[in-house]
mmCIF file of the N, C-alpha and C atoms, coordinates in Angstrom:
data_MODEL
# 
_entry.id   MODEL 
# 
loop_
_atom_site.group_PDB 
_atom_site.id 
_atom_site.type_symbol 
_atom_site.label_atom_id 
_atom_site.label_alt_id 
_atom_site.label_comp_id 
_atom_site.label_asym_id 
_atom_site.label_entity_id 
_atom_site.label_seq_id 
_atom_site.pdbx_PDB_ins_code 
_atom_site.Cartn_x 
_atom_site.Cartn_y 
_atom_site.Cartn_z 
_atom_site.occupancy 
_atom_site.B_iso_or_equiv 
_atom_site.pdbx_formal_charge 
_atom_site.auth_seq_id 
_atom_site.auth_comp_id 
_atom_site.auth_asym_id 
_atom_site.auth_atom_id 
_atom_site.pdbx_PDB_model_num 
ATOM 1   N N  . MET A 1 1  ? 187.349 204.106 19.984 1.00 0.00 ? 1  MET A N  1 
ATOM 2   C CA . MET A 1 1  ? 185.978 203.590 20.256 1.00 0.00 ? 1  MET A CA 1 
ATOM 3   C C  . MET A 1 1  ? 185.512 204.558 21.344 1.00 0.00 ? 1  MET A C  1 
ATOM 4   N N  . PRO A 1 2  ? 184.405 205.122 21.295 1.00 0.00 ? 2  PRO A N  1 
ATOM 5   C CA . PRO A 1 2  ? 183.668 205.889 22.563 1.00 0.00 ? 2  PRO A CA 1 
ATOM 6   C C  . PRO A 1 2  ? 183.189 204.997 23.448 1.00 0.00 ? 2  PRO A C  1 
ATOM 7   N N  . LYS A 1 3  ? 183.202 205.183 24.774 1.00 0.00 ? 3  LYS A N  1 
ATOM 8   C CA . LYS A 1 3  ? 182.531 204.523 25.755 1.00 0.00 ? 3  LYS A CA 1 
ATOM 9   C C  . LYS A 1 3  ? 181.373 205.298 26.248 1.00 0.00 ? 3  LYS A C  1 
ATOM 10  N N  . TYR A 1 4  ? 180.383 204.443 26.432 1.00 0.00 ? 4  TYR A N  1 
ATOM 11  C CA . TYR A 1 4  ? 179.044 205.099 26.988 1.00 0.00 ? 4  TYR A CA 1 
ATOM 12  C C  . TYR A 1 4  ? 179.037 204.723 28.559 1.00 0.00 ? 4  TYR A C  1 
ATOM 13  N N  . PHE A 1 5  ? 178.618 205.772 29.208 1.00 0.00 ? 5  PHE A N  1 
ATOM 14  C CA . PHE A 1 5  ? 178.469 205.807 30.644 1.00 0.00 ? 5  PHE A CA 1 
ATOM 15  C C  . PHE A 1 5  ? 177.134 205.923 31.071 1.00 0.00 ? 5  PHE A C  1 
ATOM 16  N N  . ASP A 1 6  ? 176.766 205.392 32.211 1.00 0.00 ? 6  ASP A N  1 
ATOM 17  C CA . ASP A 1 6  ? 175.466 205.672 32.903 1.00 0.00 ? 6  ASP A CA 1 
ATOM 18  C C  . ASP A 1 6  ? 175.529 207.178 33.382 1.00 0.00 ? 6  ASP A C  1 
ATOM 19  N N  . GLU A 1 7  ? 174.371 207.707 33.769 1.00 0.00 ? 7  GLU A N  1 
ATOM 20  C CA . GLU A 1 7  ? 174.202 208.952 34.261 1.00 0.00 ? 7  GLU A CA 1 
ATOM 21  C C  . GLU A 1 7  ? 174.886 209.094 35.694 1.00 0.00 ? 7  GLU A C  1 
ATOM 22  N N  . ASP A 1 8  ? 174.979 207.980 36.531 1.00 0.00 ? 8  ASP A N  1 
ATOM 23  C CA . ASP A 1 8  ? 175.598 207.917 37.758 1.00 0.00 ? 8  ASP A CA 1 
ATOM 24  C C  . ASP A 1 8  ? 177.211 208.012 37.550 1.00 0.00 ? 8  ASP A C  1 
ATOM 25  N N  . ASP A 1 9  ? 177.765 207.217 36.472 1.00 0.00 ? 9  ASP A N  1 
ATOM 26  C CA . ASP A 1 9  ? 179.114 207.289 36.324 1.00 0.00 ? 9  ASP A CA 1 
ATOM 27  C C  . ASP A 1 9  ? 179.676 208.819 36.012 1.00 0.00 ? 9  ASP A C  1 
ATOM 28  N N  . THR A 1 10 ? 178.870 209.577 35.134 1.00 0.00 ? 10 THR A N  1 
ATOM 29  C CA . THR A 1 10 ? 179.280 210.850 34.811 1.00 0.00 ? 10 THR A CA 1 
ATOM 30  C C  . THR A 1 10 ? 179.223 211.846 35.928 1.00 0.00 ? 10 THR A C  1 
ATOM 31  N N  . GLN A 1 11 ? 178.206 211.596 37.009 1.00 0.00 ? 11 GLN A N  1 
ATOM 32  C CA . GLN A 1 11 ? 178.214 212.599 38.009 1.00 0.00 ? 11 GLN A CA 1 
ATOM 33  C C  . GLN A 1 11 ? 179.324 212.248 39.077 1.00 0.00 ? 11 GLN A C  1 
ATOM 34  N N  . LYS A 1 12 ? 179.693 211.126 39.115 1.00 0.00 ? 12 LYS A N  1 
ATOM 35  C CA . LYS A 1 12 ? 180.734 210.746 40.208 1.00 0.00 ? 12 LYS A CA 1 
ATOM 36  C C  . LYS A 1 12 ? 182.081 211.372 39.575 1.00 0.00 ? 12 LYS A C  1 
ATOM 37  N N  . SER A 1 13 ? 182.282 211.202 38.496 1.00 0.00 ? 13 SER A N  1 
ATOM 38  C CA . SER A 1 13 ? 183.611 211.648 37.868 1.00 0.00 ? 13 SER A CA 1 
ATOM 39  C C  . SER A 1 13 ? 183.485 213.042 37.264 1.00 0.00 ? 13 SER A C  1 
ATOM 40  N N  . LYS A 1 14 ? 182.638 213.885 37.863 1.00 0.00 ? 14 LYS A N  1 
ATOM 41  C CA . LYS A 1 14 ? 182.525 215.285 37.426 1.00 0.00 ? 14 LYS A CA 1 
ATOM 42  C C  . LYS A 1 14 ? 183.699 216.111 37.781 1.00 0.00 ? 14 LYS A C  1 
ATOM 43  N N  . PHE A 1 15 ? 184.232 215.922 38.935 1.00 0.00 ? 15 PHE A N  1 
ATOM 44  C CA . PHE A 1 15 ? 185.363 216.629 39.457 1.00 0.00 ? 15 PHE A CA 1 
ATOM 45  C C  . PHE A 1 15 ? 186.694 215.809 39.434 1.00 0.00 ? 15 PHE A C  1 
ATOM 46  N N  . ALA A 1 16 ? 187.669 216.567 39.261 1.00 0.00 ? 16 ALA A N  1 
ATOM 47  C CA . ALA A 1 16 ? 189.139 215.884 39.185 1.00 0.00 ? 16 ALA A CA 1 
ATOM 48  C C  . ALA A 1 16 ? 189.430 215.179 40.538 1.00 0.00 ? 16 ALA A C  1 
ATOM 49  N N  . CYS A 1 17 ? 190.060 214.085 40.531 1.00 0.00 ? 17 CYS A N  1 
ATOM 50  C CA . CYS A 1 17 ? 190.474 213.459 41.729 1.00 0.00 ? 17 CYS A CA 1 
ATOM 51  C C  . CYS A 1 17 ? 189.254 213.067 42.671 1.00 0.00 ? 17 CYS A C  1 
ATOM 52  N N  . SER A 1 18 ? 188.150 212.847 42.055 1.00 0.00 ? 18 SER A N  1 
ATOM 53  C CA . SER A 1 18 ? 187.030 212.447 42.874 1.00 0.00 ? 18 SER A CA 1 
ATOM 54  C C  . SER A 1 18 ? 187.039 211.051 43.363 1.00 0.00 ? 18 SER A C  1 
ATOM 55  N N  . GLY A 1 19 ? 187.744 210.304 42.673 1.00 0.00 ? 19 GLY A N  1 
ATOM 56  C CA . GLY A 1 19 ? 187.955 208.872 43.060 1.00 0.00 ? 19 GLY A CA 1 
ATOM 57  C C  . GLY A 1 19 ? 188.740 208.553 44.284 1.00 0.00 ? 19 GLY A C  1 
ATOM 58  N N  . LEU A 1 20 ? 190.005 209.514 44.394 1.00 0.00 ? 20 LEU A N  1 
ATOM 59  C CA . LEU A 1 20 ? 190.685 209.612 45.592 1.00 0.00 ? 20 LEU A CA 1 
ATOM 60  C C  . LEU A 1 20 ? 189.960 210.304 46.970 1.00 0.00 ? 20 LEU A C  1 
ATOM 61  N N  . ARG A 1 21 ? 189.129 211.158 46.376 1.00 0.00 ? 21 ARG A N  1 
ATOM 62  C CA . ARG A 1 21 ? 188.506 211.742 47.610 1.00 0.00 ? 21 ARG A CA 1 
ATOM 63  C C  . ARG A 1 21 ? 187.392 210.831 48.146 1.00 0.00 ? 21 ARG A C  1 
ATOM 64  N N  . GLU A 1 22 ? 186.784 210.192 47.300 1.00 0.00 ? 22 GLU A N  1 
ATOM 65  C CA . GLU A 1 22 ? 185.703 209.173 47.850 1.00 0.00 ? 22 GLU A CA 1 
ATOM 66  C C  . GLU A 1 22 ? 186.330 208.180 48.679 1.00 0.00 ? 22 GLU A C  1 
ATOM 67  N N  . ASP A 1 23 ? 187.679 207.610 48.144 1.00 0.00 ? 23 ASP A N  1 
ATOM 68  C CA . ASP A 1 23 ? 188.371 206.618 48.926 1.00 0.00 ? 23 ASP A CA 1 
ATOM 69  C C  . ASP A 1 23 ? 188.861 207.199 50.346 1.00 0.00 ? 23 ASP A C  1 
ATOM 70  N N  . LEU A 1 24 ? 189.218 208.320 50.290 1.00 0.00 ? 24 LEU A N  1 
ATOM 71  C CA . LEU A 1 24 ? 189.770 208.972 51.535 1.00 0.00 ? 24 LEU A CA 1 
ATOM 72  C C  . LEU A 1 24 ? 188.580 209.067 52.487 1.00 0.00 ? 24 LEU A C  1 
ATOM 73  N N  . LEU A 1 25 ? 187.535 209.559 52.038 1.00 0.00 ? 25 LEU A N  1 
ATOM 74  C CA . LEU A 1 25 ? 186.290 209.731 52.984 1.00 0.00 ? 25 LEU A CA 1 
ATOM 75  C C  . LEU A 1 25 ? 185.927 208.363 53.457 1.00 0.00 ? 25 LEU A C  1 
ATOM 76  N N  . GLU A 1 26 ? 185.860 207.370 52.639 1.00 0.00 ? 26 GLU A N  1 
ATOM 77  C CA . GLU A 1 26 ? 185.372 205.983 53.009 1.00 0.00 ? 26 GLU A CA 1 
ATOM 78  C C  . GLU A 1 26 ? 186.388 205.376 54.079 1.00 0.00 ? 26 GLU A C  1 
ATOM 79  N N  . CYS A 1 27 ? 187.706 205.726 54.013 1.00 0.00 ? 27 CYS A N  1 
ATOM 80  C CA . CYS A 1 27 ? 188.639 205.204 54.933 1.00 0.00 ? 27 CYS A CA 1 
ATOM 81  C C  . CYS A 1 27 ? 188.558 206.059 56.252 1.00 0.00 ? 27 CYS A C  1 
ATOM 82  N N  . LEU A 1 28 ? 188.288 207.273 56.166 1.00 0.00 ? 28 LEU A N  1 
ATOM 83  C CA . LEU A 1 28 ? 188.208 208.062 57.413 1.00 0.00 ? 28 LEU A CA 1 
ATOM 84  C C  . LEU A 1 28 ? 186.917 207.763 58.082 1.00 0.00 ? 28 LEU A C  1 
ATOM 85  N N  . LEU A 1 29 ? 185.899 207.354 57.499 1.00 0.00 ? 29 LEU A N  1 
ATOM 86  C CA . LEU A 1 29 ? 184.576 206.876 58.165 1.00 0.00 ? 29 LEU A CA 1 
ATOM 87  C C  . LEU A 1 29 ? 184.732 205.580 58.869 1.00 0.00 ? 29 LEU A C  1 
ATOM 88  N N  . LYS A 1 30 ? 185.620 204.721 58.401 1.00 0.00 ? 30 LYS A N  1 
ATOM 89  C CA . LYS A 1 30 ? 185.905 203.455 59.104 1.00 0.00 ? 30 LYS A CA 1 
ATOM 90  C C  . LYS A 1 30 ? 186.934 203.665 60.218 1.00 0.00 ? 30 LYS A C  1 
ATOM 91  N N  . SER A 1 31 ? 187.493 204.711 60.212 1.00 0.00 ? 31 SER A N  1 
ATOM 92  C CA . SER A 1 31 ? 188.673 204.795 61.380 1.00 0.00 ? 31 SER A CA 1 
ATOM 93  C C  . SER A 1 31 ? 188.070 205.050 62.645 1.00 0.00 ? 31 SER A C  1 
ATOM 94  N N  . ASN A 1 32 ? 188.880 204.867 63.757 1.00 0.00 ? 32 ASN A N  1 
ATOM 95  C CA . ASN A 1 32 ? 188.328 204.847 65.240 1.00 0.00 ? 32 ASN A CA 1 
ATOM 96  C C  . ASN A 1 32 ? 188.261 206.417 65.419 1.00 0.00 ? 32 ASN A C  1 
ATOM 97  N N  . CYS A 1 33 ? 188.797 207.261 64.774 1.00 0.00 ? 33 CYS A N  1 
ATOM 98  C CA . CYS A 1 33 ? 188.537 208.657 65.112 1.00 0.00 ? 33 CYS A CA 1 
ATOM 99  C C  . CYS A 1 33 ? 187.224 209.078 65.039 1.00 0.00 ? 33 CYS A C  1 
ATOM 100 N N  . VAL A 1 34 ? 186.756 208.487 63.862 1.00 0.00 ? 34 VAL A N  1 
ATOM 101 C CA . VAL A 1 34 ? 185.266 208.843 63.555 1.00 0.00 ? 34 VAL A CA 1 
ATOM 102 C C  . VAL A 1 34 ? 184.231 207.943 64.267 1.00 0.00 ? 34 VAL A C  1 
ATOM 103 N N  . ARG A 1 35 ? 184.494 206.634 64.472 1.00 0.00 ? 35 ARG A N  1 
ATOM 104 C CA . ARG A 1 35 ? 183.650 205.788 65.043 1.00 0.00 ? 35 ARG A CA 1 
ATOM 105 C C  . ARG A 1 35 ? 183.698 205.924 66.523 1.00 0.00 ? 35 ARG A C  1 
ATOM 106 N N  . LYS A 1 36 ? 184.943 205.886 67.095 1.00 0.00 ? 36 LYS A N  1 
ATOM 107 C CA . LYS A 1 36 ? 184.871 205.772 68.745 1.00 0.00 ? 36 LYS A CA 1 
ATOM 108 C C  . LYS A 1 36 ? 184.848 207.276 69.198 1.00 0.00 ? 36 LYS A C  1 
ATOM 109 N N  . ASP A 1 37 ? 185.656 208.161 68.502 1.00 0.00 ? 37 ASP A N  1 
ATOM 110 C CA . ASP A 1 37 ? 185.849 209.313 69.258 1.00 0.00 ? 37 ASP A CA 1 
ATOM 111 C C  . ASP A 1 37 ? 184.604 210.387 68.695 1.00 0.00 ? 37 ASP A C  1 
ATOM 112 N N  . LYS A 1 38 ? 183.830 209.992 67.801 1.00 0.00 ? 38 LYS A N  1 
ATOM 113 C CA . LYS A 1 38 ? 182.568 210.668 67.310 1.00 0.00 ? 38 LYS A CA 1 
ATOM 114 C C  . LYS A 1 38 ? 183.053 212.107 66.654 1.00 0.00 ? 38 LYS A C  1 
ATOM 115 N N  . LYS A 1 39 ? 184.058 212.140 65.981 1.00 0.00 ? 39 LYS A N  1 
ATOM 116 C CA . LYS A 1 39 ? 184.604 213.273 65.240 1.00 0.00 ? 39 LYS A CA 1 
ATOM 117 C C  . LYS A 1 39 ? 184.247 213.265 63.874 1.00 0.00 ? 39 LYS A C  1 
ATOM 118 N N  . THR A 1 40 ? 183.993 214.446 63.090 1.00 0.00 ? 40 THR A N  1 
ATOM 119 C CA . THR A 1 40 ? 183.859 214.398 61.744 1.00 0.00 ? 40 THR A CA 1 
ATOM 120 C C  . THR A 1 40 ? 185.264 214.030 60.904 1.00 0.00 ? 40 THR A C  1 
ATOM 121 N N  . PRO A 1 41 ? 185.148 213.669 59.743 1.00 0.00 ? 41 PRO A N  1 
ATOM 122 C CA . PRO A 1 41 ? 186.389 213.405 59.014 1.00 0.00 ? 41 PRO A CA 1 
ATOM 123 C C  . PRO A 1 41 ? 187.228 214.399 58.941 1.00 0.00 ? 41 PRO A C  1 
ATOM 124 N N  . LEU A 1 42 ? 186.660 215.747 58.613 1.00 0.00 ? 42 LEU A N  1 
ATOM 125 C CA . LEU A 1 42 ? 187.443 216.838 58.532 1.00 0.00 ? 42 LEU A CA 1 
ATOM 126 C C  . LEU A 1 42 ? 188.167 217.220 59.811 1.00 0.00 ? 42 LEU A C  1 
ATOM 127 N N  . ALA A 1 43 ? 187.470 216.911 61.072 1.00 0.00 ? 43 ALA A N  1 
ATOM 128 C CA . ALA A 1 43 ? 188.226 217.131 62.348 1.00 0.00 ? 43 ALA A CA 1 
ATOM 129 C C  . ALA A 1 43 ? 189.448 216.286 62.486 1.00 0.00 ? 43 ALA A C  1 
ATOM 130 N N  . CYS A 1 44 ? 189.243 214.968 62.069 1.00 0.00 ? 44 CYS A N  1 
ATOM 131 C CA . CYS A 1 44 ? 190.251 214.036 62.252 1.00 0.00 ? 44 CYS A CA 1 
ATOM 132 C C  . CYS A 1 44 ? 191.452 214.209 61.318 1.00 0.00 ? 44 CYS A C  1 
ATOM 133 N N  . LEU A 1 45 ? 191.185 215.059 60.094 1.00 0.00 ? 45 LEU A N  1 
ATOM 134 C CA . LEU A 1 45 ? 192.270 215.475 59.279 1.00 0.00 ? 45 LEU A CA 1 
ATOM 135 C C  . LEU A 1 45 ? 192.993 216.589 59.903 1.00 0.00 ? 45 LEU A C  1 
ATOM 136 N N  . LYS A 1 46 ? 192.239 217.663 60.577 1.00 0.00 ? 46 LYS A N  1 
ATOM 137 C CA . LYS A 1 46 ? 192.945 218.769 61.003 1.00 0.00 ? 46 LYS A CA 1 
ATOM 138 C C  . LYS A 1 46 ? 193.621 218.557 62.282 1.00 0.00 ? 46 LYS A C  1 
ATOM 139 N N  . LEU A 1 47 ? 193.664 217.383 63.071 1.00 0.00 ? 47 LEU A N  1 
ATOM 140 C CA . LEU A 1 47 ? 194.337 217.083 64.214 1.00 0.00 ? 47 LEU A CA 1 
ATOM 141 C C  . LEU A 1 47 ? 195.828 217.217 63.831 1.00 0.00 ? 47 LEU A C  1 
ATOM 142 N N  . SER A 1 48 ? 196.746 217.472 64.705 1.00 0.00 ? 48 SER A N  1 
ATOM 143 C CA . SER A 1 48 ? 198.103 217.560 64.486 1.00 0.00 ? 48 SER A CA 1 
ATOM 144 C C  . SER A 1 48 ? 198.625 216.294 63.957 1.00 0.00 ? 48 SER A C  1 
ATOM 145 N N  . GLN A 1 49 ? 199.778 216.312 63.136 1.00 0.00 ? 49 GLN A N  1 
ATOM 146 C CA . GLN A 1 49 ? 200.221 215.304 62.527 1.00 0.00 ? 49 GLN A CA 1 
ATOM 147 C C  . GLN A 1 49 ? 201.069 214.334 63.529 1.00 0.00 ? 49 GLN A C  1 
ATOM 148 N N  . ASP A 1 50 ? 201.423 215.084 64.804 1.00 0.00 ? 50 ASP A N  1 
ATOM 149 C CA . ASP A 1 50 ? 202.091 214.138 65.558 1.00 0.00 ? 50 ASP A CA 1 
ATOM 150 C C  . ASP A 1 50 ? 201.375 213.156 66.311 1.00 0.00 ? 50 ASP A C  1 
ATOM 151 N N  . ALA A 1 51 ? 200.120 213.498 66.386 1.00 0.00 ? 51 ALA A N  1 
ATOM 152 C CA . ALA A 1 51 ? 199.318 212.515 67.110 1.00 0.00 ? 51 ALA A CA 1 
ATOM 153 C C  . ALA A 1 51 ? 198.276 211.981 66.160 1.00 0.00 ? 51 ALA A C  1 
ATOM 154 N N  . VAL A 1 52 ? 198.688 211.255 65.055 1.00 0.00 ? 52 VAL A N  1 
ATOM 155 C CA . VAL A 1 52 ? 197.850 210.755 63.938 1.00 0.00 ? 52 VAL A CA 1 
ATOM 156 C C  . VAL A 1 52 ? 197.005 209.828 64.493 1.00 0.00 ? 52 VAL A C  1 
ATOM 157 N N  . SER A 1 53 ? 195.558 210.185 64.260 1.00 0.00 ? 53 SER A N  1 
ATOM 158 C CA . SER A 1 53 ? 194.594 209.492 64.934 1.00 0.00 ? 53 SER A CA 1 
ATOM 159 C C  . SER A 1 53 ? 193.739 208.485 63.838 1.00 0.00 ? 53 SER A C  1 
ATOM 160 N N  . TYR A 1 54 ? 194.386 208.493 62.628 1.00 0.00 ? 54 TYR A N  1 
ATOM 161 C CA . TYR A 1 54 ? 193.747 207.556 61.645 1.00 0.00 ? 54 TYR A CA 1 
ATOM 162 C C  . TYR A 1 54 ? 194.709 206.723 61.085 1.00 0.00 ? 54 TYR A C  1 
ATOM 163 N N  . PRO A 1 55 ? 194.383 205.662 60.390 1.00 0.00 ? 55 PRO A N  1 
ATOM 164 C CA . PRO A 1 55 ? 195.362 204.492 60.087 1.00 0.00 ? 55 PRO A CA 1 
ATOM 165 C C  . PRO A 1 55 ? 196.294 205.193 58.789 1.00 0.00 ? 55 PRO A C  1 
ATOM 166 N N  . SER A 1 56 ? 197.474 204.364 58.820 1.00 0.00 ? 56 SER A N  1 
ATOM 167 C CA . SER A 1 56 ? 198.547 204.776 57.729 1.00 0.00 ? 56 SER A CA 1 
ATOM 168 C C  . SER A 1 56 ? 198.067 204.798 56.334 1.00 0.00 ? 56 SER A C  1 
ATOM 169 N N  . GLU A 1 57 ? 196.952 203.922 56.033 1.00 0.00 ? 57 GLU A N  1 
ATOM 170 C CA . GLU A 1 57 ? 196.161 203.724 54.714 1.00 0.00 ? 57 GLU A CA 1 
ATOM 171 C C  . GLU A 1 57 ? 195.685 205.140 54.483 1.00 0.00 ? 57 GLU A C  1 
ATOM 172 N N  . CYS A 1 58 ? 194.839 205.559 55.385 1.00 0.00 ? 58 CYS A N  1 
ATOM 173 C CA . CYS A 1 58 ? 194.128 206.937 55.075 1.00 0.00 ? 58 CYS A CA 1 
ATOM 174 C C  . CYS A 1 58 ? 195.149 208.013 54.912 1.00 0.00 ? 58 CYS A C  1 
ATOM 175 N N  . HIS A 1 59 ? 196.346 207.956 55.592 1.00 0.00 ? 59 HIS A N  1 
ATOM 176 C CA . HIS A 1 59 ? 197.439 209.089 55.428 1.00 0.00 ? 59 HIS A CA 1 
ATOM 177 C C  . HIS A 1 59 ? 197.870 208.939 54.040 1.00 0.00 ? 59 HIS A C  1 
ATOM 178 N N  . LYS A 1 60 ? 198.168 207.572 53.579 1.00 0.00 ? 60 LYS A N  1 
ATOM 179 C CA . LYS A 1 60 ? 198.692 207.565 52.149 1.00 0.00 ? 60 LYS A CA 1 
ATOM 180 C C  . LYS A 1 60 ? 197.631 207.979 51.131 1.00 0.00 ? 60 LYS A C  1 
ATOM 181 N N  . LEU A 1 61 ? 196.455 207.725 51.389 1.00 0.00 ? 61 LEU A N  1 
ATOM 182 C CA . LEU A 1 61 ? 195.302 208.293 50.591 1.00 0.00 ? 61 LEU A CA 1 
ATOM 183 C C  . LEU A 1 61 ? 195.192 209.733 50.693 1.00 0.00 ? 61 LEU A C  1 
ATOM 184 N N  . ARG A 1 62 ? 195.471 210.445 51.808 1.00 0.00 ? 62 ARG A N  1 
ATOM 185 C CA . ARG A 1 62 ? 195.401 211.877 51.908 1.00 0.00 ? 62 ARG A CA 1 
ATOM 186 C C  . ARG A 1 62 ? 196.564 212.478 51.160 1.00 0.00 ? 62 ARG A C  1 
ATOM 187 N N  . VAL A 1 63 ? 197.829 211.892 51.202 1.00 0.00 ? 63 VAL A N  1 
ATOM 188 C CA . VAL A 1 63 ? 198.974 212.404 50.356 1.00 0.00 ? 63 VAL A CA 1 
ATOM 189 C C  . VAL A 1 63 ? 198.725 212.351 48.987 1.00 0.00 ? 63 VAL A C  1 
ATOM 190 N N  . ALA A 1 64 ? 198.143 211.142 48.455 1.00 0.00 ? 64 ALA A N  1 
ATOM 191 C CA . ALA A 1 64 ? 197.781 210.938 47.021 1.00 0.00 ? 64 ALA A CA 1 
ATOM 192 C C  . ALA A 1 64 ? 196.700 211.852 46.668 1.00 0.00 ? 64 ALA A C  1 
ATOM 193 N N  . PHE A 1 65 ? 195.772 212.215 47.356 1.00 0.00 ? 65 PHE A N  1 
ATOM 194 C CA . PHE A 1 65 ? 194.787 213.212 46.981 1.00 0.00 ? 65 PHE A CA 1 
ATOM 195 C C  . PHE A 1 65 ? 195.304 214.599 46.822 1.00 0.00 ? 65 PHE A C  1 
ATOM 196 N N  . PHE A 1 66 ? 196.349 214.935 47.724 1.00 0.00 ? 66 PHE A N  1 
ATOM 197 C CA . PHE A 1 66 ? 196.958 216.207 47.793 1.00 0.00 ? 66 PHE A CA 1 
ATOM 198 C C  . PHE A 1 66 ? 197.765 216.317 46.483 1.00 0.00 ? 66 PHE A C  1 
ATOM 199 N N  . GLU A 1 67 ? 198.436 215.333 46.072 1.00 0.00 ? 67 GLU A N  1 
ATOM 200 C CA . GLU A 1 67 ? 199.350 215.172 45.151 1.00 0.00 ? 67 GLU A CA 1 
ATOM 201 C C  . GLU A 1 67 ? 198.567 215.481 43.678 1.00 0.00 ? 67 GLU A C  1 
ATOM 202 N N  . CYS A 1 68 ? 197.458 214.692 43.708 1.00 0.00 ? 68 CYS A N  1 
ATOM 203 C CA . CYS A 1 68 ? 196.560 214.932 42.630 1.00 0.00 ? 68 CYS A CA 1 
ATOM 204 C C  . CYS A 1 68 ? 195.965 216.303 42.453 1.00 0.00 ? 68 CYS A C  1 
ATOM 205 N N  . LYS A 1 69 ? 195.671 217.036 43.546 1.00 0.00 ? 69 LYS A N  1 
ATOM 206 C CA . LYS A 1 69 ? 195.192 218.343 43.516 1.00 0.00 ? 69 LYS A CA 1 
ATOM 207 C C  . LYS A 1 69 ? 196.241 219.206 42.970 1.00 0.00 ? 69 LYS A C  1 
ATOM 208 N N  . ARG A 1 70 ? 197.399 219.046 43.556 1.00 0.00 ? 70 ARG A N  1 
ATOM 209 C CA . ARG A 1 70 ? 198.557 219.903 43.298 1.00 0.00 ? 70 ARG A CA 1 
ATOM 210 C C  . ARG A 1 70 ? 198.914 219.608 41.777 1.00 0.00 ? 70 ARG A C  1 
ATOM 211 N N  . SER A 1 71 ? 198.810 218.511 41.263 1.00 0.00 ? 71 SER A N  1 
ATOM 212 C CA . SER A 1 71 ? 199.209 218.396 39.789 1.00 0.00 ? 71 SER A CA 1 
ATOM 213 C C  . SER A 1 71 ? 198.272 219.124 38.930 1.00 0.00 ? 71 SER A C  1 
ATOM 214 N N  . LEU A 1 72 ? 197.167 219.496 39.370 1.00 0.00 ? 72 LEU A N  1 
ATOM 215 C CA . LEU A 1 72 ? 196.001 220.244 38.618 1.00 0.00 ? 72 LEU A CA 1 
ATOM 216 C C  . LEU A 1 72 ? 196.612 221.708 38.452 1.00 0.00 ? 72 LEU A C  1 
ATOM 217 N N  . LEU A 1 73 ? 197.406 222.168 39.403 1.00 0.00 ? 73 LEU A N  1 
ATOM 218 C CA . LEU A 1 73 ? 197.946 223.404 39.456 1.00 0.00 ? 73 LEU A CA 1 
ATOM 219 C C  . LEU A 1 73 ? 199.202 223.798 38.849 1.00 0.00 ? 73 LEU A C  1 
ATOM 220 N N  . ASP A 1 74 ? 200.072 222.809 38.802 1.00 0.00 ? 74 ASP A N  1 
ATOM 221 C CA . ASP A 1 74 ? 201.343 222.764 38.614 1.00 0.00 ? 74 ASP A CA 1 
ATOM 222 C C  . ASP A 1 74 ? 201.542 222.701 37.017 1.00 0.00 ? 74 ASP A C  1 
ATOM 223 N N  . MET A 1 75 ? 201.887 223.906 36.394 1.00 0.00 ? 75 MET A N  1 
ATOM 224 C CA . MET A 1 75 ? 201.802 223.873 34.980 1.00 0.00 ? 75 MET A CA 1 
ATOM 225 C C  . MET A 1 75 ? 202.848 222.915 34.281 1.00 0.00 ? 75 MET A C  1 
ATOM 226 N N  . ARG A 1 76 ? 204.223 222.900 35.084 1.00 0.00 ? 76 ARG A N  1 
ATOM 227 C CA . ARG A 1 76 ? 205.192 222.049 34.535 1.00 0.00 ? 76 ARG A CA 1 
ATOM 228 C C  . ARG A 1 76 ? 204.801 220.681 34.435 1.00 0.00 ? 76 ARG A C  1 
ATOM 229 N N  . GLN A 1 77 ? 204.147 220.143 35.400 1.00 0.00 ? 77 GLN A N  1 
ATOM 230 C CA . GLN A 1 77 ? 203.745 218.804 35.553 1.00 0.00 ? 77 GLN A CA 1 
ATOM 231 C C  . GLN A 1 77 ? 202.732 218.492 34.492 1.00 0.00 ? 77 GLN A C  1 
ATOM 232 N N  . ARG A 1 78 ? 201.896 219.464 34.199 1.00 0.00 ? 78 ARG A N  1 
ATOM 233 C CA . ARG A 1 78 ? 200.750 219.219 33.298 1.00 0.00 ? 78 ARG A CA 1 
ATOM 234 C C  . ARG A 1 78 ? 201.304 219.107 31.966 1.00 0.00 ? 78 ARG A C  1 
ATOM 235 N N  . PHE A 1 79 ? 202.541 219.733 31.612 1.00 0.00 ? 79 PHE A N  1 
ATOM 236 C CA . PHE A 1 79 ? 203.067 219.641 30.344 1.00 0.00 ? 79 PHE A CA 1 
ATOM 237 C C  . PHE A 1 79 ? 203.961 218.395 30.231 1.00 0.00 ? 79 PHE A C  1 
ATOM 238 N N  . ARG A 1 80 ? 204.835 218.098 31.240 1.00 0.00 ? 80 ARG A N  1 
ATOM 239 C CA . ARG A 1 80 ? 205.860 217.079 31.271 1.00 0.00 ? 80 ARG A CA 1 
ATOM 240 C C  . ARG A 1 80 ? 205.478 215.763 31.813 1.00 0.00 ? 80 ARG A C  1 
ATOM 241 N N  . GLY A 1 81 ? 204.460 215.692 32.617 1.00 0.00 ? 81 GLY A N  1 
ATOM 242 C CA . GLY A 1 81 ? 203.995 214.643 33.361 1.00 0.00 ? 81 GLY A CA 1 
ATOM 243 C C  . GLY A 1 81 ? 204.576 214.472 34.749 1.00 0.00 ? 81 GLY A C  1 
ATOM 244 N N  . PRO A 1 82 ? 204.209 213.443 35.484 1.00 0.00 ? 82 PRO A N  1 
ATOM 245 C CA . PRO A 1 82 ? 204.692 213.226 36.878 1.00 0.00 ? 82 PRO A CA 1 
ATOM 246 C C  . PRO A 1 82 ? 206.295 213.061 36.701 1.00 0.00 ? 82 PRO A C  1 
ATOM 247 N N  . LYS A 1 83 ? 207.109 213.547 37.770 1.00 0.00 ? 83 LYS A N  1 
ATOM 248 C CA . LYS A 1 83 ? 208.374 213.265 37.997 1.00 0.00 ? 83 LYS A CA 1 
ATOM 249 C C  . LYS A 1 83 ? 208.801 211.681 38.054 1.00 0.00 ? 83 LYS A C  1 
ATOM 250 N N  . GLY A 1 84 ? 209.880 211.413 37.320 1.00 0.00 ? 84 GLY A N  1 
ATOM 251 C CA . GLY A 1 84 ? 210.338 210.010 37.406 1.00 0.00 ? 84 GLY A CA 1 
ATOM 252 C C  . GLY A 1 84 ? 209.803 209.099 36.161 1.00 0.00 ? 84 GLY A C  1 
ATOM 253 N N  . TYR A 1 85 ? 209.088 209.634 35.273 1.00 0.00 ? 85 TYR A N  1 
ATOM 254 C CA . TYR A 1 85 ? 208.663 208.984 34.142 1.00 0.00 ? 85 TYR A CA 1 
ATOM 255 C C  . TYR A 1 85 ? 209.229 209.306 32.952 1.00 0.00 ? 85 TYR A C  1 
# 
């Protein structure tokens, strides 16, 4: 049975992994790196991994977003699915 979506829903889901991207951006905007240090979210992500200036929740979202993007390019995973299933 087909589902009908509003125009707003189709624009948000236009790109692959857009949900994770929005969650990561929201998490970074709430972090101290952006709020107190007045840095951009991209600048917070580019800081060295030794001195992580954003919460672990944002780091987990970053890894999940990376895995989602990588799965788009990995032909083996596209045909066989994620490992462990």
